[in-house]
KOLGU-4560 file (N, C-alpha, C; in nm, 3 decimals, padded with zeros to 5 digits):
<recs>
<n_xx: -00.741 n_yy: 00.039 n_zz: -01.911 ca_xx: -00.595 ca_yy: -00.015 ca_zz: -01.832 c_xx: -00.703 c_yy: -00.107 c_zz: -01.700 mol: A seq: 1 type: MET>
<n_xx: -00.652 n_yy: -00.138 n_zz: -01.657 ca_xx: -00.756 ca_yy: -00.231 ca_zz: -01.537 c_xx: -00.721 c_yy: -00.180 c_zz: -01.437 mol: A seq: 2 type: PRO>
<n_xx: -00.792 n_yy: -00.176 n_zz: -01.266 ca_xx: -00.746 ca_yy: -00.128 ca_zz: -01.185 c_xx: -00.761 c_yy: -00.262 c_zz: -01.051 mol: A seq: 3 type: HIS>
<n_xx: -00.733 n_yy: -00.245 n_zz: -00.974 ca_xx: -00.749 ca_yy: -00.283 ca_zz: -00.901 c_xx: -00.807 c_yy: -00.236 c_zz: -00.758 mol: A seq: 4 type: TRP>
<n_xx: -00.871 n_yy: -00.242 n_zz: -00.638 ca_xx: -00.901 ca_yy: -00.173 ca_zz: -00.551 c_xx: -00.866 c_yy: -00.198 c_zz: -00.397 mol: A seq: 5 type: LYS>
<n_xx: -00.793 n_yy: -00.076 n_zz: -00.310 ca_xx: -00.783 ca_yy: -00.192 ca_zz: -00.205 c_xx: -00.926 c_yy: -00.107 c_zz: -00.102 mol: A seq: 6 type: ILE>
<n_xx: -00.949 n_yy: -00.211 n_zz: -00.004 ca_xx: -01.088 ca_yy: -00.105 ca_zz: -00.045 c_xx: -01.020 c_yy: -00.104 c_zz: 00.159 mol: A seq: 7 type: LYS>
<n_xx: -01.014 n_yy: 00.018 n_zz: 00.198 ca_xx: -01.061 ca_yy: 00.069 ca_zz: 00.319 c_xx: -01.119 c_yy: -00.029 c_zz: 00.456 mol: A seq: 8 type: PHE>
<n_xx: -01.099 n_yy: -00.069 n_zz: 00.589 ca_xx: -01.125 ca_yy: -00.077 ca_zz: 00.678 c_xx: -01.193 c_yy: -00.048 c_zz: 00.718 mol: A seq: 9 type: LEU>
<n_xx: -01.279 n_yy: 00.147 n_zz: 00.728 ca_xx: -01.387 ca_yy: 00.210 ca_zz: 00.780 c_xx: -01.365 c_yy: 00.249 c_zz: 00.623 mol: A seq: 10 type: PHE>
<n_xx: -01.426 n_yy: 00.231 n_zz: 00.501 ca_xx: -01.476 ca_yy: 00.316 ca_zz: 00.420 c_xx: -01.345 c_yy: 00.324 c_zz: 00.284 mol: A seq: 11 type: GLY>
<n_xx: -01.440 n_yy: 00.365 n_zz: 00.228 ca_xx: -01.307 ca_yy: 00.464 ca_zz: 00.135 c_xx: -01.245 c_yy: 00.375 c_zz: -00.029 mol: A seq: 12 type: GLY>
<n_xx: -01.246 n_yy: 00.387 n_zz: -00.134 ca_xx: -01.159 ca_yy: 00.305 ca_zz: -00.165 c_xx: -01.048 c_yy: 00.375 c_zz: -00.240 mol: A seq: 13 type: THR>
<n_xx: -00.933 n_yy: 00.332 n_zz: -00.278 ca_xx: -00.806 ca_yy: 00.367 ca_zz: -00.349 c_xx: -00.758 c_yy: 00.263 c_zz: -00.470 mol: A seq: 14 type: ALA>
<n_xx: -00.802 n_yy: 00.334 n_zz: -00.629 ca_xx: -00.776 ca_yy: 00.228 ca_zz: -00.678 c_xx: -00.573 c_yy: 00.213 c_zz: -00.694 mol: A seq: 15 type: TYR>
<n_xx: -00.560 n_yy: 00.106 n_zz: -00.807 ca_xx: -00.438 ca_yy: 00.107 ca_zz: -00.776 c_xx: -00.447 c_yy: 00.033 c_zz: -00.928 mol: A seq: 16 type: VAL>
<n_xx: -00.349 n_yy: 00.200 n_zz: -01.054 ca_xx: -00.350 ca_yy: 00.118 ca_zz: -01.182 c_xx: -00.193 c_yy: 00.116 c_zz: -01.214 mol: A seq: 17 type: GLN>
<n_xx: -00.166 n_yy: -00.003 n_zz: -01.307 ca_xx: -00.054 ca_yy: -00.018 ca_zz: -01.390 c_xx: -00.019 c_yy: 00.049 c_zz: -01.467 mol: A seq: 18 type: LYS>
<n_xx: 00.126 n_yy: 00.075 n_zz: -01.484 ca_xx: 00.188 ca_yy: 00.265 ca_zz: -01.571 c_xx: 00.259 c_yy: 00.160 c_zz: -01.724 mol: A seq: 19 type: LYS>
<n_xx: 00.265 n_yy: 00.048 n_zz: -01.688 ca_xx: 00.316 ca_yy: 00.027 ca_zz: -01.808 c_xx: 00.284 c_yy: 00.013 c_zz: -01.937 mol: A seq: 20 type: PHE>
<n_xx: 00.250 n_yy: 00.010 n_zz: -02.026 ca_xx: 00.233 ca_yy: -00.099 ca_zz: -02.116 c_xx: 00.323 c_yy: -00.150 c_zz: -02.270 mol: A seq: 21 type: ALA>
<n_xx: 00.261 n_yy: -00.300 n_zz: -02.209 ca_xx: 00.266 ca_yy: -00.342 ca_zz: -02.354 c_xx: 00.154 c_yy: -00.385 c_zz: -02.436 mol: A seq: 22 type: ARG>
<n_xx: 00.186 n_yy: -00.454 n_zz: -02.553 ca_xx: 00.133 ca_yy: -00.508 ca_zz: -02.711 c_xx: 00.070 c_yy: -00.655 c_zz: -02.625 mol: A seq: 23 type: SER>
<n_xx: 00.141 n_yy: -00.704 n_zz: -02.506 ca_xx: 00.099 ca_yy: -00.858 ca_zz: -02.493 c_xx: -00.013 c_yy: -00.887 c_zz: -02.372 mol: A seq: 24 type: ASN>
<n_xx: -00.066 n_yy: -00.856 n_zz: -02.386 ca_xx: -00.212 ca_yy: -00.862 ca_zz: -02.286 c_xx: -00.200 c_yy: -00.906 c_zz: -02.151 mol: A seq: 25 type: THR>
<n_xx: -00.165 n_yy: -01.068 n_zz: -02.178 ca_xx: -00.082 ca_yy: -01.110 ca_zz: -02.151 c_xx: 00.025 c_yy: -01.126 c_zz: -01.979 mol: A seq: 26 type: PHE>
<n_xx: 00.111 n_yy: -01.059 n_zz: -02.099 ca_xx: 00.200 ca_yy: -00.990 ca_zz: -02.001 c_xx: 00.191 c_yy: -00.863 c_zz: -01.925 mol: A seq: 27 type: PHE>
<n_xx: 00.067 n_yy: -00.800 n_zz: -01.963 ca_xx: 00.061 ca_yy: -00.692 ca_zz: -01.918 c_xx: -00.046 c_yy: -00.689 c_zz: -01.749 mol: A seq: 28 type: ASN>
<n_xx: -00.098 n_yy: -00.851 n_zz: -01.788 ca_xx: -00.164 ca_yy: -00.823 ca_zz: -01.674 c_xx: -00.094 c_yy: -00.888 c_zz: -01.574 mol: A seq: 29 type: ASP>
<n_xx: 00.002 n_yy: -00.988 n_zz: -01.663 ca_xx: 00.051 ca_yy: -01.047 ca_zz: -01.539 c_xx: 00.128 c_yy: -00.939 c_zz: -01.396 mol: A seq: 30 type: GLY>
<n_xx: 00.181 n_yy: -00.844 n_zz: -01.460 ca_xx: 00.252 ca_yy: -00.762 ca_zz: -01.443 c_xx: 00.141 c_yy: -00.627 c_zz: -01.312 mol: A seq: 31 type: TYR>
<n_xx: 00.056 n_yy: -00.665 n_zz: -01.412 ca_xx: -00.037 ca_yy: -00.530 ca_zz: -01.332 c_xx: -00.103 c_yy: -00.597 c_zz: -01.210 mol: A seq: 32 type: THR>
<n_xx: -00.115 n_yy: -00.784 n_zz: -01.231 ca_xx: -00.160 ca_yy: -00.830 ca_zz: -01.083 c_xx: -00.087 c_yy: -00.825 c_zz: -00.982 mol: A seq: 33 type: LYS>
<n_xx: 00.073 n_yy: -00.827 n_zz: -01.038 ca_xx: 00.202 ca_yy: -00.872 ca_zz: -00.977 c_xx: 00.174 c_yy: -00.739 c_zz: -00.881 mol: A seq: 34 type: LEU>
<n_xx: 00.199 n_yy: -00.607 n_zz: -01.008 ca_xx: 00.227 ca_yy: -00.489 ca_zz: -00.870 c_xx: 00.126 c_yy: -00.439 c_zz: -00.814 mol: A seq: 35 type: GLY>
<n_xx: -00.029 n_yy: -00.466 n_zz: -00.789 ca_xx: -00.105 ca_yy: -00.476 ca_zz: -00.737 c_xx: -00.121 c_yy: -00.537 c_zz: -00.592 mol: A seq: 36 type: ASN>
<n_xx: -00.036 n_yy: -00.660 n_zz: -00.626 ca_xx: -00.019 ca_yy: -00.736 ca_zz: -00.444 c_xx: 00.099 c_yy: -00.634 c_zz: -00.420 mol: A seq: 37 type: ASP>
<n_xx: 00.146 n_yy: -00.658 n_zz: -00.516 ca_xx: 00.341 ca_yy: -00.532 ca_zz: -00.435 c_xx: 00.198 c_yy: -00.438 c_zz: -00.265 mol: A seq: 38 type: ILE>
<n_xx: 00.103 n_yy: -00.378 n_zz: -00.376 ca_xx: 00.075 ca_yy: -00.247 ca_zz: -00.272 c_xx: 00.029 c_yy: -00.312 c_zz: -00.179 mol: A seq: 39 type: ILE>
<n_xx: -00.117 n_yy: -00.426 n_zz: -00.220 ca_xx: -00.225 ca_yy: -00.442 ca_zz: -00.161 c_xx: -00.108 c_yy: -00.519 c_zz: 00.020 mol: A seq: 40 type: ILE>
<n_xx: 00.004 n_yy: -00.565 n_zz: -00.035 ca_xx: 00.042 ca_yy: -00.673 ca_zz: 00.061 c_xx: 00.132 c_yy: -00.549 c_zz: 00.210 mol: A seq: 41 type: GLN>
<n_xx: 00.190 n_yy: -00.495 n_zz: 00.090 ca_xx: 00.324 ca_yy: -00.338 ca_zz: 00.232 c_xx: 00.134 c_yy: -00.228 c_zz: 00.231 mol: A seq: 42 type: ALA>
<n_xx: -00.003 n_yy: -00.238 n_zz: 00.172 ca_xx: -00.085 ca_yy: -00.217 ca_zz: 00.322 c_xx: -00.163 c_yy: -00.296 c_zz: 00.410 mol: A seq: 43 type: ALA>
<n_xx: -00.066 n_yy: -00.418 n_zz: 00.371 ca_xx: -00.149 ca_yy: -00.493 ca_zz: 00.495 c_xx: -00.026 c_yy: -00.511 c_zz: 00.611 mol: A seq: 44 type: LYS>
<n_xx: 00.131 n_yy: -00.556 n_zz: 00.524 ca_xx: 00.228 ca_yy: -00.518 ca_zz: 00.673 c_xx: 00.172 c_yy: -00.363 c_zz: 00.720 mol: A seq: 45 type: ASP>
<n_xx: 00.204 n_yy: -00.253 n_zz: 00.688 ca_xx: 00.203 ca_yy: -00.149 ca_zz: 00.715 c_xx: 00.100 c_yy: -00.160 c_zz: 00.874 mol: A seq: 46 type: TYR>
<n_xx: -00.093 n_yy: -00.165 n_zz: 00.856 ca_xx: -00.148 ca_yy: -00.143 ca_zz: 00.954 c_xx: -00.131 c_yy: -00.269 c_zz: 01.002 mol: A seq: 47 type: ARG>
<n_xx: -00.040 n_yy: -00.358 n_zz: 01.045 ca_xx: 00.035 ca_yy: -00.489 ca_zz: 01.137 c_xx: 00.074 c_yy: -00.385 c_zz: 01.223 mol: A seq: 48 type: ASP>
<n_xx: 00.138 n_yy: -00.321 n_zz: 01.140 ca_xx: 00.225 ca_yy: -00.228 ca_zz: 01.183 c_xx: 00.229 c_yy: -00.129 c_zz: 01.283 mol: A seq: 49 type: VAL>
<n_xx: 00.129 n_yy: -00.112 n_zz: 01.283 ca_xx: 00.098 ca_yy: 00.017 ca_zz: 01.317 c_xx: 00.026 c_yy: 00.013 c_zz: 01.416 mol: A seq: 50 type: LEU>
<n_xx: -00.020 n_yy: -00.124 n_zz: 01.417 ca_xx: -00.165 ca_yy: -00.218 ca_zz: 01.554 c_xx: -00.044 c_yy: -00.233 c_zz: 01.638 mol: A seq: 51 type: LYS>
<n_xx: 00.074 n_yy: -00.325 n_zz: 01.646 ca_xx: 00.171 ca_yy: -00.318 ca_zz: 01.736 c_xx: 00.241 c_yy: -00.198 c_zz: 01.729 mol: A seq: 52 type: LYS>
<n_xx: 00.264 n_yy: -00.119 n_zz: 01.734 ca_xx: 00.326 ca_yy: 00.029 ca_zz: 01.757 c_xx: 00.176 c_yy: 00.101 c_zz: 01.880 mol: A seq: 53 type: LEU>
<n_xx: 00.070 n_yy: 00.074 n_zz: 01.825 ca_xx: 00.043 ca_yy: 00.131 ca_zz: 01.907 c_xx: -00.002 c_yy: 00.012 c_zz: 02.063 mol: A seq: 54 type: ASN>
<n_xx: 00.030 n_yy: -00.104 n_zz: 02.064 ca_xx: 00.013 ca_yy: -00.144 ca_zz: 02.186 c_xx: 00.125 c_yy: -00.152 c_zz: 02.253 mol: A seq: 55 type: LYS>
<n_xx: 00.271 n_yy: -00.115 n_zz: 02.136 ca_xx: 00.388 ca_yy: -00.135 ca_zz: 02.261 c_xx: 00.441 c_yy: -00.013 c_zz: 02.161 mol: A seq: 56 type: ASN>
<n_xx: 00.473 n_yy: 00.113 n_zz: 02.128 ca_xx: 00.517 ca_yy: 00.219 ca_zz: 02.070 c_xx: 00.685 c_yy: 00.202 c_zz: 02.099 mol: A seq: 57 type: SER>
<n_xx: 00.721 n_yy: 00.189 n_zz: 02.170 ca_xx: 00.856 ca_yy: 00.116 ca_zz: 02.187 c_xx: 00.934 c_yy: 00.018 c_zz: 02.138 mol: A seq: 58 type: GLU>
<n_xx: 00.847 n_yy: -00.055 n_zz: 02.029 ca_xx: 00.853 ca_yy: -00.179 ca_zz: 01.990 c_xx: 00.956 c_yy: -00.115 c_zz: 01.836 mol: A seq: 59 type: ASN>
<n_xx: 01.165 n_yy: -00.162 n_zz: 01.841 ca_xx: 01.175 ca_yy: -00.087 ca_zz: 01.719 c_xx: 01.231 c_yy: -00.195 c_zz: 01.650 mol: A seq: 60 type: SER>
<n_xx: 01.189 n_yy: -00.333 n_zz: 01.651 ca_xx: 01.116 ca_yy: -00.395 ca_zz: 01.518 c_xx: 01.032 c_yy: -00.310 c_zz: 01.404 mol: A seq: 61 type: MET>
<n_xx: 00.889 n_yy: -00.288 n_zz: 01.514 ca_xx: 00.775 ca_yy: -00.230 ca_zz: 01.412 c_xx: 00.792 c_yy: -00.108 c_zz: 01.383 mol: A seq: 62 type: ALA>
<n_xx: 00.850 n_yy: -00.041 n_zz: 01.497 ca_xx: 00.896 ca_yy: 00.125 ca_zz: 01.436 c_xx: 01.001 c_yy: 00.094 c_zz: 01.301 mol: A seq: 63 type: LYS>
<n_xx: 01.135 n_yy: 00.017 n_zz: 01.273 ca_xx: 01.138 ca_yy: 00.027 ca_zz: 01.137 c_xx: 01.120 c_yy: -00.105 c_zz: 00.988 mol: A seq: 64 type: HIS>
<n_xx: 00.976 n_yy: -00.142 n_zz: 01.066 ca_xx: 00.953 ca_yy: -00.192 ca_zz: 00.938 c_xx: 00.885 c_yy: -00.068 c_zz: 00.918 mol: A seq: 65 type: THR>
<n_xx: 00.779 n_yy: 00.013 n_zz: 01.025 ca_xx: 00.717 ca_yy: 00.144 ca_zz: 00.983 c_xx: 00.858 c_yy: 00.199 c_zz: 00.838 mol: A seq: 66 type: LYS>
<n_xx: 00.886 n_yy: 00.221 n_zz: 00.935 ca_xx: 00.951 ca_yy: 00.336 ca_zz: 00.819 c_xx: 01.046 c_yy: 00.273 c_zz: 00.707 mol: A seq: 67 type: ARG>
<n_xx: 01.067 n_yy: 00.132 n_zz: 00.702 ca_xx: 01.039 ca_yy: 00.071 ca_zz: 00.606 c_xx: 00.950 c_yy: 00.031 c_zz: 00.461 mol: A seq: 68 type: GLU>
<n_xx: 00.836 n_yy: 00.070 n_zz: 00.492 ca_xx: 00.724 ca_yy: 00.017 ca_zz: 00.420 c_xx: 00.694 c_yy: 00.204 c_zz: 00.381 mol: A seq: 69 type: ILE>
<n_xx: 00.707 n_yy: 00.280 n_zz: 00.468 ca_xx: 00.729 ca_yy: 00.389 ca_zz: 00.451 c_xx: 00.754 c_yy: 00.441 c_zz: 00.308 mol: A seq: 70 type: GLU>
<n_xx: 00.914 n_yy: 00.412 n_zz: 00.340 ca_xx: 01.028 ca_yy: 00.478 ca_zz: 00.245 c_xx: 00.979 c_yy: 00.352 c_zz: 00.078 mol: A seq: 71 type: ARG>
<n_xx: 00.923 n_yy: 00.251 n_zz: 00.097 ca_xx: 00.854 ca_yy: 00.261 ca_zz: -00.056 c_xx: 00.736 c_yy: 00.290 c_zz: -00.106 mol: A seq: 72 type: PHE>
<n_xx: 00.674 n_yy: 00.348 n_zz: -00.025 ca_xx: 00.533 ca_yy: 00.404 ca_zz: -00.002 c_xx: 00.582 c_yy: 00.570 c_zz: -00.129 mol: A seq: 73 type: PHE>
<n_xx: 00.688 n_yy: 00.619 n_zz: -00.086 ca_xx: 00.719 ca_yy: 00.725 ca_zz: -00.122 c_xx: 00.810 c_yy: 00.712 c_zz: -00.240 mol: A seq: 74 type: HIS>
<n_xx: 00.875 n_yy: 00.576 n_zz: -00.262 ca_xx: 00.969 ca_yy: 00.500 ca_zz: -00.410 c_xx: 00.950 c_yy: 00.496 c_zz: -00.528 mol: A seq: 75 type: SER>
<n_xx: 01.020 n_yy: 00.544 n_zz: -00.638 ca_xx: 00.997 ca_yy: 00.578 ca_zz: -00.762 c_xx: 00.902 c_yy: 00.393 c_zz: -00.817 mol: A seq: 76 type: SER>
<n_xx: 00.993 n_yy: 00.317 n_zz: -00.722 ca_xx: 00.887 ca_yy: 00.180 ca_zz: -00.742 c_xx: 00.714 c_yy: 00.237 c_zz: -00.734 mol: A seq: 77 type: LEU>
<n_xx: 00.761 n_yy: 00.206 n_zz: -00.606 ca_xx: 00.540 ca_yy: 00.275 ca_zz: -00.616 c_xx: 00.544 c_yy: 00.367 c_zz: -00.673 mol: A seq: 78 type: PHE>
<n_xx: 00.544 n_yy: 00.476 n_zz: -00.780 ca_xx: 00.561 ca_yy: 00.562 ca_zz: -00.864 c_xx: 00.511 c_yy: 00.485 c_zz: -01.017 mol: A seq: 79 type: GLY>
<n_xx: 00.622 n_yy: 00.425 n_zz: -01.005 ca_xx: 00.614 ca_yy: 00.284 ca_zz: -01.118 c_xx: 00.489 c_yy: 00.256 c_zz: -01.198 mol: A seq: 80 type: MET>
<n_xx: 00.416 n_yy: 00.142 n_zz: -01.054 ca_xx: 00.347 ca_yy: 00.062 ca_zz: -01.038 c_xx: 00.164 c_yy: 00.116 c_zz: -01.029 mol: A seq: 81 type: ILE>
<n_xx: 00.174 n_yy: 00.268 n_zz: -00.955 ca_xx: 00.048 ca_yy: 00.334 ca_zz: -00.929 c_xx: 00.041 c_yy: 00.471 c_zz: -00.933 mol: A seq: 82 type: THR>
<n_xx: -00.065 n_yy: 00.581 n_zz: -00.962 ca_xx: -00.009 ca_yy: 00.672 ca_zz: -00.948 c_xx: -00.147 c_yy: 00.761 c_zz: -00.819 mol: A seq: 83 type: THR>
<n_xx: -00.155 n_yy: 00.640 n_zz: -00.717 ca_xx: -00.201 ca_yy: 00.670 ca_zz: -00.573 c_xx: -00.065 c_yy: 00.798 c_zz: -00.501 mol: A seq: 84 type: MET>
<n_xx: -00.088 n_yy: 00.867 n_zz: -00.443 ca_xx: -00.090 ca_yy: 00.932 ca_zz: -00.399 c_xx: -00.017 c_yy: 00.888 c_zz: -00.267 mol: A seq: 85 type: ASP>
<n_xx: 00.133 n_yy: 00.835 n_zz: -00.208 ca_xx: 00.149 ca_yy: 00.754 ca_zz: -00.102 c_xx: 00.129 c_yy: 00.846 c_zz: 00.036 mol: A seq: 86 type: PRO>
<n_xx: 00.157 n_yy: 00.943 n_zz: 00.023 ca_xx: 00.122 ca_yy: 01.029 ca_zz: 00.124 c_xx: -00.036 c_yy: 01.015 c_zz: 00.149 mol: A seq: 87 type: ASP>
<n_xx: -00.107 n_yy: 00.980 n_zz: 00.104 ca_xx: -00.332 ca_yy: 00.979 ca_zz: 00.050 c_xx: -00.305 c_yy: 00.801 c_zz: 00.167 mol: A seq: 88 type: MET>
<n_xx: -00.220 n_yy: 00.692 n_zz: 00.067 ca_xx: -00.251 ca_yy: 00.559 ca_zz: 00.163 c_xx: -00.201 c_yy: 00.596 c_zz: 00.290 mol: A seq: 89 type: LEU>
<n_xx: -00.083 n_yy: 00.677 n_zz: 00.303 ca_xx: -00.094 ca_yy: 00.646 ca_zz: 00.467 c_xx: -00.165 c_yy: 00.697 c_zz: 00.556 mol: A seq: 90 type: ILE>
<n_xx: -00.177 n_yy: 00.777 n_zz: 00.489 ca_xx: -00.274 ca_yy: 00.874 ca_zz: 00.615 c_xx: -00.484 c_yy: 00.815 c_zz: 00.677 mol: A seq: 91 type: ARG>
<n_xx: -00.457 n_yy: 00.737 n_zz: 00.540 ca_xx: -00.614 ca_yy: 00.597 ca_zz: 00.509 c_xx: -00.586 c_yy: 00.499 c_zz: 00.578 mol: A seq: 92 type: LYS>
<n_xx: -00.460 n_yy: 00.466 n_zz: 00.605 ca_xx: -00.412 ca_yy: 00.313 ca_zz: 00.669 c_xx: -00.353 c_yy: 00.379 c_zz: 00.829 mol: A seq: 93 type: LEU>
<n_xx: -00.318 n_yy: 00.482 n_zz: 00.827 ca_xx: -00.303 ca_yy: 00.581 ca_zz: 01.031 c_xx: -00.466 c_yy: 00.539 c_zz: 00.997 mol: A seq: 94 type: ASN>
<n_xx: -00.540 n_yy: 00.671 n_zz: 01.002 ca_xx: -00.710 ca_yy: 00.715 ca_zz: 01.026 c_xx: -00.805 c_yy: 00.538 c_zz: 01.060 mol: A seq: 95 type: GLU>
<n_xx: -00.775 n_yy: 00.467 n_zz: 00.943 ca_xx: -00.790 ca_yy: 00.348 ca_zz: 00.948 c_xx: -00.770 c_yy: 00.228 c_zz: 01.139 mol: A seq: 96 type: GLU>
<n_xx: -00.686 n_yy: 00.234 n_zz: 01.121 ca_xx: -00.603 ca_yy: 00.165 ca_zz: 01.329 c_xx: -00.615 c_yy: 00.240 c_zz: 01.389 mol: A seq: 97 type: VAL>
<n_xx: -00.706 n_yy: 00.390 n_zz: 01.403 ca_xx: -00.711 ca_yy: 00.527 ca_zz: 01.481 c_xx: -00.842 c_yy: 00.401 c_zz: 01.489 mol: A seq: 98 type: VAL>
<n_xx: -00.897 n_yy: 00.433 n_zz: 01.406 ca_xx: -01.121 ca_yy: 00.425 ca_zz: 01.396 c_xx: -01.036 c_yy: 00.262 c_zz: 01.445 mol: A seq: 99 type: ASP>
<n_xx: -01.005 n_yy: 00.206 n_zz: 01.443 ca_xx: -01.020 ca_yy: 00.021 ca_zz: 01.445 c_xx: -01.002 c_yy: -00.030 c_zz: 01.596 mol: A seq: 100 type: TYR>
<n_xx: -00.861 n_yy: 00.097 n_zz: 01.650 ca_xx: -00.899 ca_yy: 00.066 ca_zz: 01.843 c_xx: -00.955 c_yy: 00.137 c_zz: 01.923 mol: A seq: 101 type: GLU>
</recs>
């Protein structure tokens, strides 16, 4: 089954894998790409919101967004899209932003 990589800014790679199996390759590849794109965008958004919170820890909109993304990372949808450990992903993204700053 195909994998997509999430390359972390300061080394390391996480692999995203689609769990659904369909007989139609085109159908499977399309949903695999969609699922991976969703996770990659959520990781980018999480990274951006962490940077905002580093600049202003009282930013209520950023705090809310951070909680929503963390909720997605721990959701059943995330678990259906990938076998990646959500806590590992959150930890790695936090480490990236700390190292970046």
